[in-house]
Structures are given as C-alpha cells and as structure tokens.
N, C-alpha and C positions, 0 to 999 in steps of 0.2 A: 124391395127390401121388406122382410117380415118384421123383425124387431132387433133392437140393439140392446145388449146387456152391458151395464157399466158397474164395475166394482169400485165404489167410491171410498175415499178416505182422506181426500185433500180438497182444497177449494177448487182446484181445476176440475175435479169430478162433478162437483155441484154446478160449476159454470157450464160444463159440457151438457149437463142435463137441461139447464135453462135454455141453452142454445137450441137443442133438439126440440124442446117443447114449443118454443116460439116458431120453429119451422114445421110444427105439427107432424113430428116423426115419433111414432110409438117406440117406447123404450122402457126397460126395467132398470132400476138402480138399486144396488145392494149396499146396505150400510151395516156396520157392526153393532151399533148401540141404538137405544131408543132416542138418544139425544141427536144422533145423526139424522134420524127420521124427522125430528122436530124442526131442524133448521132448513129442511128442504121445502120448497114451495109446492103446494098442491096444484096439480094440473091434470086435465083429462087425458093427456097423452103420456103420463108418467105413472108407472107402478113402482111401489117401494117395497123392498124386502128387507126386513130388519132382523139381525141376528148373525152371530159368528158361524162360519161353516168350515168344516175340515174338507179334505180332498174328496171323500166319498159323498159327503152332503152336496158338494158343488157338482159332482157328477150327476147325482139324482136330479138336482135343480136344472141342469142343462138338458137332461133327458126329458124332463116334463115340460120344458118350454120350447119355443120355436124361435131360436136365435140365429141370426145370420152372422153375427160378429160379437166378440167379447172385447171390451175396452177395460184394461187394467189401470185404474186411476188411484190405486192405493198408495199409501205413504212410502217413500223410499226406505224408511226404517222398518216397515212392516214386511220383512223378507219372507216370513212364514206364509202369509196369505198369497203372495205372488207365486211362491213355489207350489202351493196347493192348486192355484188356478191353472198354472202351466201343466202340472202333473195330471189334473183332471181332463184337460183338453187333449193331452197325449193319449190317455186311456180311451177317450171318446173316439179318437182317430183310429185306434186299433179295432174298434167294432164298426168302422165304416161311417162314423159321423164326424166330418171334418168342419170345424168352426174356426175361422181366422181369429188370430189374437193380435191386438194392438196395445202397446204399452204407452201410456200418456206420461211423458216426463214432466216433472215439476220444475218450474223456473228456479234455477239455483243461484247461489251467491257467485258473483262475477270473479272475485279473487279473494284469497285469504289476506287478512290484515295483520299488521304488526301490533304488538301489545295484547294479543289474544293467545291463550294456551289451548292447543288442540289435542284431543285424545281420539284414538280409533274406537275405543269401547267405553261403556259405562264403568266397567270394572277398573280400568286404568284411572278414570276420573275419581272414583271412590278412593282408591289407594292414595292419590295426591291430596285429597281433601282431609284424610286422616292426619296428615302432618301440618294442617293449617288451623288457624283459630278464627272464630267469627261466624256470624250467621250466614246460612246458605239459602238462596232462593233457587228452588228446583223447578224448572219449567219444561222438563222432558216428558211429562205426562204420567198417568197413573200406572201404566203397564210396566214401566221400568223402575217403579218406586221401591220394590223389594230389594233391588240391588244396592240401594243406598241405605236401607234400614237394617242390613246385616250388621253394620257397625253401630253399637250403642253410642259411641263417641260422636258419630256424625248425626244420628237420628234426632237427638235432642236439640240440635242446631238447625234442623231443616224447617223451611217454610215452603210448602208445596202448593204450586198453582195448578189446578186441575179443572176439567170441565164440570159444570154443576149437574152431573148425572148420577143416578143411583149407583151405577157400576163403579164410577170413579170414587165416590164417597165411601162405598163399601170397602174398596181396596185400601183406602187411607186408614179406616178403622181397623181392618185386619192387620195392618202393618204397625199399629200402635201409634199412629200420628194423631196427636191431640187436636181438638177442635180449633184452638187458637193458632195452630200451625197450618191450617188448611185455608187456602184462598181459592174458593170455588167460583170461578168467573168464566164467562165466554168472551173471547176476543171478537174483533181485532183490538189490540191495545196500542194506543199512541205512545210516543216517546215520553210524553208528559205523565201518562198513567203509570208506565213502568217506573219512571223516576220517583213518583209519589210512593209507590209500593216499596221500592228500595230504601227510601228515606224513612218511611213509617216503621219498617221492621229492622232497620239498621243492618242492612245486608252488606256483607263483606265479599261474598262470592256469588256470582250469577252463573248457573249451570243451564245450558241450553243446547238444543240440537242445531246443527247447521241445516235449518229446515226450509230455507229458500224464501222467495219473495212473499207468497201468501201467508207463510207461517209467522209473520211478524218478527222475523229474525233481526232485521236491521234496527227496528225500534228498540229492541232489547239492548242491542250493542250500543246504540246512541245514548240510551239512558244510563247504562253502566259507565260509559266514558265520561258523561257529565258529572257523575257522582264519585268517580274514582274507584268504582267497584271492580275487583278482578274478575276476568271473564274466562270461564272454562267452557269449551265448545266440543261436543261430540260430533266428529266430522261426518258429513253426509256421504253415504256409500255412492261410489261413482256408478252412474247409469250409462253403460256403454251402448245399450240399445233402447230404442224408443223414439217417440215423435213429440214435437211440440204441439200446443193446443191447435194452432192454425193448420199444422200438417195433419193432425188427426181428423179435423173437419174436412180437409181436402180428400183424405182417404175414404171417409164415409160417403162423401158426395160421389166419388168415383165408383164405389160399390153400388150406390143407388142409381147411377146413370144420369145424373144431372144435379145442378146446384140447388141447395136448399133455399126455399122461398121464405124469407123472414117477414113475418107479418107486422112487426113493430120493433122499434129500437128499445133495448133495455135501458140504456143510459142516454143522457142528453148530449149536448154539444161538447166538443173538446174545450179544455181550458189551457191556453198557451201562455207561458210566463217566460219572458226574456230576462235572465237574472245575471247581474254582475257578481262574481265570486271573489273579488278582491285580488290579492297577490297570488293566491293559490292554496295556502295552508288553511285547514279547516277552522283554525282559531280566528281567521280573518273574515269569516262569513258573518253577515248580519243575521240577527235572530229570525227575521222574516224569510230571508233566502234559505237559511238552514231548515226552517219549517217546510218550505215549498219542496226542497230537495228530498226531505224525509217522507213527504206525502205523495210525491209524483209517481206516476206509473212508468214514464219514459223520460230518459235523460239524453239530450243531444248536445254535442259540442266537440271541440278538438280533443284528441286522445289524451293530451297532457292534462286537460281540465277534468276529464272523466276519471282519470286515475286519482285525482286529489280529493274527491268527495266520496264519503261513505253513503251508500244508498242501496235500497232494495230494488231500485228501478231497473228496467231493461235499458241498456246503454248502447248508443250508436254514435260513431265518430263523424257526425255530420255537423258542419258549421257554416256552410255557404247556402244562400237562398236556393241555388240551382239544385242542391242535394235535398234540402229540407222540405221545400214545397211539394215536390212529387211524392216524397215519403209520407207527408201528412195527408195527401190525397188518397194514397193507398190505405193508410191507416183508417181514414174515414169510411172508405168503401168496404174494406175487408174485415175490420175489427169492430163491428157494431156492438159486440158484447164484451168489450174490454171492461174489466172490473174497475179500473182506474183510468179515467180519460184525461188526466192531467199530464201535460207535456212541458218539461222545463228545458230551455235552451240556454246553455252556459256561455258567458263571455268573461274574459279576464278583466281584472280591474273594475272600473266603474262603467256601467252600461251607457252612460251619457258623456264619456270622456275618452276621445280618441278610440272609439269602439265601432265594430261592425254592426252593432245593435240597431242603429238608426236605419241603415239600408234594409236590413231584414224586416224590421218593424213595418216600414213603408210597403215592402213587397207582400207581407202577410196581410196587412190592412187592405190592400187592393184585392187580394184573393177573397177576403171576407165580404167586402162591400159588393163585389161583383157576383157573389153567391156561389163561388166554387169551393169555399171552405166554411163549414159551420163551426164557429169557435169564438170564444172570447179571447181577448189579447191584452196583456199588460206588461209593464217593465218594472223591474226592481233594481235599484242602484246598488253598487258595491263600493268598497273602499279602494280608491286609486293608490297606486304605488307612490305617486307624487305627494298625496296627503300624508301617507304613512311616513315617507322619508322626511318630509318637512317637520312632522311631529318628533321624529327621532333626533333631529339636529337643531331643533328649536328655532326654525325659520318659518316665516309666513310665506304663502304662495299667492296671495291676492295681489301683491305688488311685484310679482316676478313674471318673466316671460316663460311660457311653458310650451314645449314642442315635443312631438313624437318622431323619432327616427327609426321606429320599429318597422322594419320591412320596407322602408322608403327613404329617399333622400330629401333633406330639407334644404331648399334653395338658399344660398348665401348665409349659411349657418354662422360662419365666423363674424360676418357683419352684424348679425343679430345679437350675438354675444357681446361684440364690441360696444354696442349701444345700450346694453342692459347690465345693471349692477348684479342682478340675480337671474339665473336661468336654470330651469329644471328640464331635464331631458329623459324621455322614455326611450330605451334602446332595445336593439335586437340581441345583444350579447357582447362579449368581450371585444370582438373586432370593431364594433362601433366606438368603444372606449379608446381602443388603440388609435383609430382614425381621428377621433376628437383631439387627442393629445398631439398628433402630428399636425393637424390643421392649426391649432393654437400656436405651436412652435413656429410654423412657417409664417404666421401672421405677426410674429414678434410679441405674442401675448403670453410669454412664459411666466408672468407674475400672477396669472389667474390661478385660483385654488379650486380643485375639483374634489367633491365629496361623492364617493360611490356607495350606493346601497346594493349589496350583493345578496341574492337569494332572500329578499326581504320577507319576514314573517316565518321563515323556515328555521330549523335548528342550526343550520350552517350560516345563518345571517351574519354578515360583516359590514360595518359602516366605517370607511377609511378615508383619510385625506391624502390627496396626491397632487404632485406637480404635473404639468403636461408631459414632461419626459417620463415620469413614473407611469402615467397612463399608457404610454406606448409600450411599456414592458410588461403589462398585466397579461396573464396567461389563463387564469382560471375561467373555464367555461361556465355559463349560467346566466341567470336573469339579472340585469343591472338597471337601476335607475340612478341618475346622477344629478348633482347640483353644482353649477359653475358660478363661482363668486369672482366678479371682476371689479377690483377696487379702483380701476382707472377708466371706468366706463364713460364714454363721451355721449352727450346728448345728440340725438340724430337730427340733422338739419331737415326742416320741413319743406324747403324749397330746393329746386334744382339750381345749379349755378356753380359748376366747377371751373376754377380759373384755368385759362389756357396753358399756363406754365406747369400745371400738374400732370399734363398728358405727356406721354412719350411720343415724339413727333418724327424725328429724322427729317427726310425730304418730302414726305407725303403731305399733300395739301390738307388743311383742316378747317372745318366750319368754325368761325370765331365765336367767342363766348356770347356776345349779345344776340347774334343771329341765331345761335342755338336756342337761347331762352325763348325768343319770340316764336321760332318754328315749333318748338315743343308745346308751347301754350296753344298754338293754333291747332295742334293735333287733337286736343281735348281727350287725353288719355283717361282711361278708367281702370278700376281694379280688374285683374286677370286679363288685361288686354294682350293680344298677340300682335307684335309689330315687326314689319319688315323695314330695315334700314338699308336701302338700295344705293350702292355706290358709297359704302361706309367710310372709305378713306382710313383715317387713324382710329375710327370707332368712337369719336367724341360724342356724337349724337346717341349712338347705341349705349355708351356708358352712362350718359346723363339720364336716358329714359329708364334703363335697368336700375339705376340708383333710386328712382322715385319710389318704387315699390318692389318688394321681393316676389310679389305675385304676378308681375308683368314678365312676359317672355319675349325676348328680342332676338331676331335673326338678322345678323349683320352680313349682308351679301356684297362681296367685293371680288373682282377678278384679278387685281394686281397682287402678285405673291408678296412683294415687299410690304404693301398695306395690310395684307392678311396677317403677316407676322407681327406688325405693330398692334393690330386689334387684339391679338392673343396676349401680347405683353401688357397692354392696358387693362384687359379683362382680369389678368392675374394680379396686377398692381392694386386694382380697386376691389379685389376679392368678390367678383360677381359671377355666380354660376348660372344666372338666368339669361346669359347671352350665348347664342350658338353662332359660330362663325362658319359661313358658307363661301368657299372659294369658287366663284362661277360668275358668268355674265347673267344679266337679267334680260328677258324674263325666264330663260332656260333654267337657271338655278333655283327658281321658285317651285318647280315641280316637285311634289312629294313632301313639301313642308306643311305643317299645320296651317289651316286657313287663317289669314290675318284679319284682324279687326281694324288695323290702322297701317298706313304705309308712309314712310318718309323717303323721298327721292332726292338725294344730294348730287348724284351723278348718273347720267343715263347713256352716255356715249352716243348721242344722236338717235336713240331708240325710245324716246319718251312716249310717243303715241302707242307703240307696240307694247311697251310695259304696262301702260294704263289699261289698254284693252284686255290684257291678260289678267290684271288685278281685278277688273270688273267682272270677268267671268268667274273668278274664284269667289268673290263676295260682292254682290251688288249693293251692299250697305256699308261699304268700307269708307273710312275717313282718310283723306290723302293730303299731304303737304309736299309741295315741290319747291326746291330752291334753284334759282337761275342766276348765273353770273355772266356767262358769255352771251353775245348777241344771238348766236345760233339757238341756244336753249330758250332765250326770251321769245324768239320767233316761233319756236315749237309750242311754247306755252300759250302764245296768242292764238294759235290755231286751235289748241285744245279748248280754250275758253269760249270759242265760238260754237262749240258743239253742245247745244242746249239739250240734245237728246241723250247725252252721256253724263253730264255733271250738273249739279245744282248747288245753290247757296255758296257760290264761290266768293272768296275774299282775296284781294291782291294788295300786298303792301310792298313798298320799296323802301329799304333801309340803307342808310350810309352812316357808318360809325366813324367818328374821329376820336383819336386818343391823344392825350397830352403827353408830350415828351419834353424832358428837361434839356434846355440848351443854355449852358452857362447859368445866369441868374434868372432865366425866363422859362416859361412853360409854353411850348408851341404845339398847336393842334396839328396832328398828322392824320389824314383821312385814309380809310380803307376803301376797297372797291365797293360800289353799290351792289346790293343783293335784292333780287325780287323774290318775294315769298308768296306763293299761291296756295290757298287752302280751299278744299271743296269736298262735297260728298258725291258719290255716284248716284245716278238715278236708279232706283230699285225696280223699275219696270222697263221692259223693252219698248222702244218707240214703235208707233204704228207705221207700217210701211205704206207709202203712197202708191196708189193704183197707177 
C-alpha cells in the first residue's frame, strides 16, 4: 500500500490517523482550518494538509499524490465537502485513475428522546426561536452562524460557542456578534461544564446538532435537562452508506494484505463498573452512577435498562457473564485505540440486593486475576425498590422479611408471611401479585393487607392497598414491589415437635411423636440439606424435617398409593413446598433425584442392605438414620452394624414410650412398641480388598 488519504472533520478521523501512525502506515490527513492541524499529534508517518478545497483543488491534490484509497471522515453535516470528494474521484476515474472511496460513519445517537424538539434544518429552528423569549446558547459552530444572525430579534439573545480559531472568531465579528456573546473554547465539555455555562448566561434555549458520541451531544442534553433548559436539535442527516471505525480498519488491512502491527497501546486498561440503576427512571440514579453513565464509552445490560438511561455510549444488550466476558476479550484485543475505555454494566435496583451483580463480579475478578483481562473493577450501589416503597408508605424494612420472587419461586412463601408481621416482596409482574392473593386466601389469611408499588419512580407510579381477593383481580402489566402486613403473625417455633393429632392419618402407620424427635435429632440436619425420607408413610418425618427450615429439601419416597395421597394432603395442610413426593420403591425410586446429604429409613420392605449400598454409591459422606420395629428389620440392622468397611460412628438407641391415659379417676401408663434407632455415617473411602 502506497499511502492513505484521510479527509478529517470529526474525532473519528483523528482517531484513525493515530491508529495508522502507531501501525507505522504512511498517510496524509486533510483538515479545513489551522485549528484542526493544531489538535493533531505530530508523527513521522503523518502528513497534514491544512485548508479548504473545492472539487477542482481536490482533483489536483489527488493527481499530485500517490494515494491508494481515500477515507472520508468529514462531519455528517458537511455535505458540501463530501460531494466535492465524491465528484473529484469520479472525474479521476474518467481519466483512468481509479481510487477506492471509503466513508467513515460517525457514532450516532441511539434513539431520539422525549422532551426534545427536533428540526430538519437550521432555518426551521430559527423560525421557531423568533417566537420564543430568553437567551439562546448556540453550539452548532461558526459556519451556520449567519443563518441565526438574519433576525435581529434573535441575534441580540445569542451566546455562541465556537472553536478558538482565527476563522471562527472572524465569522463572529462579521456577523455582528459582540465579544461578550462569544464563548471561544475547545471541547470536550463535561455535563458539569455545560451546566455551568447555561447557568452563567441564563440560557433558556440550547441549540445543538445531533452530532453523535464524540461531538459531546449527550453532555449538552444532560446539562439542559438538569437546568430545565429547552432543547432544540438539528437532526443529523441519515448516513445510508459507510463503515464503522472497526470496519474501516478491517477494509484497510484487507487492502494492505495483512493485519496492522500496533507498536503500543494508546490507552491503558479498561475500567469496568457494575452499576445499580435503581427502579429504572433517570431520577432514581445516584449522582455517581449518573456520572459514570455519562462518561462511559460502552454500556452493557438488559434492553429494558439500556432504554431507560440517556447516554452517548455504544450500547449492547448483554447482561450474562457468558455474553459479557467474551465481548470484553474481543474489545481488549481488537479495540486498543478506543477513545473511552470505560465500560459500565447496568443492573436493576441495588447491585448488592437480589442482583446478578455478585456472580458477574466474581467471574470478572477471576478473569482479571488469571491475566486474561486487563481491567480495573468496581461496584456502585443503586436504590432498591424495597427501600423506595418503604419510604413511600412510611415503613421500615430493617425489621421486615424481604424476599425476591422475581423470576423464581420462594419455597414456603405463605409460611414465611404467616410468621412475619411485615414482608416486602420483589416480584416479576402482575401474575406474581395474582398468585400471592390466591395463596393467602387458600391459607385463610384474608385479613392480610397488601400494599403494591406499581411502576415505582415512573410517571405512572401507583401505590395502592389491596385485600388478597383484590390482588387476584389486578390486571395492569408492569413492575410491582409489594408490602404484606400480617396483623396476626405467629412467632415461629424454634424446635420441631408437631403433635400426632395434627397429622391426617387414616389407616397408614405413622412414626410417633417422641420417636420422630429423637430420630430427627440423630440426623444432625444442617441448612440446605437434601433429605430422603424412605418409606415415608403418612409423611410425618418429612413434614417435621421440612418445617425446620425452608432451605431444606425433602424427598418423601413411598410405594403405597394410599400413603402417597396422605403425604400430599399433609404437605398441603402444613403449606410446605419444600417436600417432593415420589411414588416408588427404594432404591429404584431414588434414581434421578438430587443427591442427598441425609437419609431417614422408616420402612425398607426387607431391602435395607440394598438401599444402603445404593445410598453409599450416591454419596459416601451421607448421614443415615434407620428405624426398626419388627424383629426382621432389627436382624437386618445387626448385620449392617457388623460391616465396619461400610459405616462408621454408629449410634444405636432403643426407645419405648409410655403414655398416660385416664381411666376413671386414675392415669394409667400405656406402652407403645419399642423402637430401635440406628444412626451412622458412611465410610467415605472404599475398603482395601484382601489378596
């Protein structure tokens, strides 16, 4: 490749020049003004041509040079220069000199916003301003100034921000703009700087072009919104043809016949921020999160969240680690010359409260520690919908139960509400509210009061009080957070011990209360235990274990259809969703179940050893308790206890319970059948085989 010619007029043009210079690719860059030349960095592989050129001058310039390709990186509003470049290349082609033309598109504004008045032309904007009162900040540049100075009524209200160049200042003087009306400054301008200028000059109307990401468009819009300034935007012409920055680089590499070898990185490591954006409305952002969003180059998150924030950044709807991490790797390897290496990843609500932020943070931290990603990483909190709703209704939440049923089921939700005077719930939508009302009615808790927060922080926000029945009838789709007030909350018992009479029994045998309590104690259950109740009968053991903690998962395995029906009835009576009933014999019925940490065997149908062998294969660290009443099971248990290579730390207890029964004026003790309780752990190592 001989040489590349770049017609610059945007930040992208300068960026492309820097990229080529670092790859040691000779190129010439054409700029219109002496100021354009000043902002370019000097480099041995870069030639700069300063001065405006018409079509004929461009033709002569091309004829005198040896250019393989022309890159048009002029401003989208600079239609004249683009037409001149294209016409000159067409004329060159007619005399046998064909030079490829590539149009570098500027990063545009993702979508138009409410609260902004758009005009197709400056003339339309001028006409609208004539009917308005108040000072005007004009940020469209000096070339378009004459269109606004036609009207004397407008001219005396203008404050014009232009580049500090001789050409720009001369135009201001020619148009009769006084010195105090001229703000000669070079950007980029932060939101805070724009806000300061608006307040200093008491601006009522901001006039800007829809100039895209590098033009500081979003910072102007943010400042105007903060100050209540009306915004007039001259819409950016649609560019139907052209290539992005990365696509242009790829095209140039293809022409050269190989990748550009970058000698050094222009910028440092990426800065990654995981940011909680609150309920979603811009007014709910913390100042720090707002600042990060306004300064970042790339925004990632669910589409709903990306739509809610105003930002100049490039947006991608990635919110899972499996999407984000590969994207960041590509970004690191391909975009070494990013102007802005800040990446913000958005999470709804508070980043530390029922959020996917922690999982992503751990995954990113691992990538950084293991050297696959060069980046800094931090988290910014947001305002949770629970905190917001609590403030709206005058309730505290430090003494309330707080759960999220957004996209998941909460086990034993009714039992949790039953034992808590105050419960906050984050939901997925109106269907969750409908189901909540139904669950409370089914549990006889119709006196609970539900306060729903609908579309919190948005204009359509509604905070309403409902009965469970009214919750079932709600239809409006949207985001809901709710508060459940239970005036009849019962304190939750800390020990197991449900009386025998509370169970639905019929004719199915049941492990008696005292035997249940000792057996469960011997199991030594812990949080998040997975328990098999084998030979479950009426399900009394399963019910007791599931009642201890909502985080315990119990699988009640029973082959008798009548007993299975009773377990289901007892499960419903005690409102326990953390019990799964399995109708099958053991050990066949255990196949496919989650691996247990504990097992209780109340009935084995003569297959005790077979069941234990199967359990040990599933988990060699399992804790097991076996109950035996019949002589046959006691004999099987004795055989098991002799197998030192299979079990360890065994405990054997024999209990016989006597209950007092009234006979006339006396209380006589009536004994129950004796029960053997055997508890042990499996050996976690296979025994050595004898030679």
